[in-house]
N, C-alpha and C positions, 0 to 999 in steps of 0.2 A: 504493500500500500504506500502511496505517496502522501505523506502527511501535509504537504503544501497545498493539496486540494481541500475544498470544503468537506468537512466531515459529514457523513450521512447519518441522519437520525430518522428512525421509523416510529411513528406514533400509532398505537392500536387502541381504538376506543369506539364502541358501538354507538355512543352518544355523539352525533355529528357536531352539535353545538360545542361541547367540551373539546372535541377533537380539533375543531378549527380554532378554538381559543388558544389551545396549547400550541398549535402550529404557528399562530400569529406571534406568540411570545418568542419562539425559537428561530423563526425564519431569518431574522437579521444575523444570526450567528452560525447556522448550520444549513446544510442541504436537506430539507425536511420533506418526508413523504408521509401520507396518512392512509390508514386502513380502517374502515368502519364496519367490516364484517370479518368473521374468523377466516374464511377462505381467502379473502383479499390480504389479510395479515400474513398468512403463511406464504402466499404467492410472492408478496413484496420482500419478505424476509429472505426467500430463496433467490429471487432474481436480482435484487439490488445489493444484497449482502451489506447491510448498514453497519456503521461502526458502533451503534447503540440502538436499543429498542426500548421505548417507553410504553407501558401497558397500564390501562386503568383497572384497578383492582375491583371496582364496583360494577363491572359488567355483569349481566345476569347469568345465573346458573354456574357460578364459579368459573366462568370462561377464562378469566385471566390466569388462574392457576393451571387450567388445562393447557393453555397456550404456552405458558412458561415451561411446563413439563415437556411438551412436544417439541418446542424449539431446542431445549436442552438435549433431547434424545436423538436429534438428527445431527449426524457428524458434520454436515455443511454449516450448521448455525450454532452448534453447542458452545462455541467460545465467545459468541457475541454478548456483550454486557446487557443485562436485563434490569431496567429500573421500573419499579411498580409505584404508581401514583395512587394514593388513597385519601379518602375524606377524613378518616380517623385511623390512628395507628395503635391498636391494642396488641399486647404481647402475643397472644395466640394467633392473631392475624399475621403478624410479622413472621412468626415461626412457620406458619403454613406457607407463606410466600417464599421464605428461604428454602424450605424443604422441597418446594416445587421448582426451584432453580433461580429465583430472583437474586440479584446481587445487592439490591438496596430497596428499601421501602420508604417512600417520601410522601409527606403531607402535600395535598394539592395547594394548600395555602402558603407553601414555601416561597420565600422571596426569590425573585428571578436571579439575583446575584449569586445566591447560594446554590440554586438549581444549576446554573451554568458551571460553577466550580465543581459540583458533583459529576455532572456529565463529562466535563473536560478531563477530570482525573480518571474516570472509568475508560474513556476513549484512549487516553495516552497509555494507560497500562495495557489495554487490549492491543494497541499497535506494537508496544514493546514486546508483549508476549508472542504475537504472531511473527515478529521479526527475530526473535531470540532462538537460540539453539536449545530446543526442548524435546529432542528426539529420544533421549535415553529412557528406557523403561526402568522404573524403580522396582526392585525385587527385595522382599523381606520374607524369609521363610517360604511358606506356601502361597504367598500373596504377590501379585504383580499389579502395578499401577502404570497405565500407559498415558502419558501426558498429551499425546496427539489425539487419541480417540476418547480420552477421559474415561476409559473403562478400567474397572477394578475386577480382578479375577482371583478367586481362591480355588486352588486345585484345578485350575484351568476353567472354572465355571464363573460366569459373570455374576457379580453382586450389584444389585441396583442401589445406587446411592443418590441422594439429593445433591444439588450443586454445592451447597455449603458444606455438607458432609464430606464430599469429595475433596474440597479445598482444605478442610480441617485434617483429614487423614493424610493428604499429601504433605502438608506442613509438618505434622508430627513425624512422618517417615523421613523427611529430608533433614530433620533436626536430631534424629536418633544418634547417640543414646542420651543426649542431654535432656534435662527436664525443662519444659516451657511453662512460664507463668501465665496466668489469665491475661495479664496486660499484653504479653508478647503474642498470645493467640489472637486477642481482639485486634491488635494493631496490624497483624499480618492477614488474618482470614477475613475480618470485616473491614479493616482499614478505616476509611473515612465514614463508615456507617456507624451510627450510635445504636448500640444494643445494650441491654442489661446483662450483668454478669451471669445471671442464671440461664441466659440463652445458651451459654456454653454447656451447662449441665444437660439441657435438653438434647443437644446435638451429640454430646459424648455418650449419653445413654442410648440414643438411637443407633449410633455407630457400633456400640458394643453388641447390640442385638443383631444387627445385620452382619457383623464380622464374627459370629459365634464359632465358625469353623476355621478361623484364622489361628495359626499356631503361635501367635503372639497376642498380647492383650494391651489395651490402653489402661495404664495404671495411674492412680492418683497419689501424689506425695503431698500429704496434708500441709497446707500453709505455704506450699512452694508451687506446685503445678502438675503437669501431666507429661507422660512419656510413654513409649511403647517398649514392652519387655517380653522376652521369650518365656512362654508358659512353662517350658521344661525347666528353666532355671528357677522360676518361682516355685514350682512343685518340688524341686530338689531342696530348696531352702526350707520348705515346710516339712519335708521328710526328715531332714537332719536336725530339725528343731531350732533353726536359726530364727531369731526374732525378725519379723517382716514389718517394714515401715510403709509398705505399699498396700493399696486397697483398690478394688474395682468400683467403689462408690464414687460419684462425681464430687 
């Protein structure tokens, strides 16, 4: 991608008035396309390959979550940043959005200056990521993480992870064997997105359930943070009676 060209932003919103209002705000800064139907949204995402997609969370029948999930599941679009606009941001609403692939959840009342900063930061990281050397598969025990396809396999079987779960797992794998604090996780996985500390708990618990067949486990060092440990070593310590400072609770 040539970053000297106007960056492309796709807005998906079934409410045409809202869609056009958002477009008018962003048009001076980006090359903006809009989609007011699900089919049109997928079509433009595939054909235009935007640098970022904005989706209205309040679309009927949880359409925003479905579209986030489907965009993330397609290898052609899964790396594109997804920002979700919402009339109100409750914790459970944010968790659902993140679990279905959103990179950020933003109030519709956000000031334009802040919205532009958030969009620009996501776009620049997306461009850096697409231009970087990210071809090496990460292997840990019986788990493989492919940064190109964003697939995680355990014993060669695909494990379905949400986008934030994938980023959290990748971060912990890359930092092994060091322990990562909550602040380090928040600043890397969520970056410029404000989330409550307990949001990490939700994703850690979800990851542990989905990675039950992984021969390593995500461990908690109370008061310090999280890391990934080999289950065989943890079981050996238990067998010989060595005091364990680790736990699988968040």
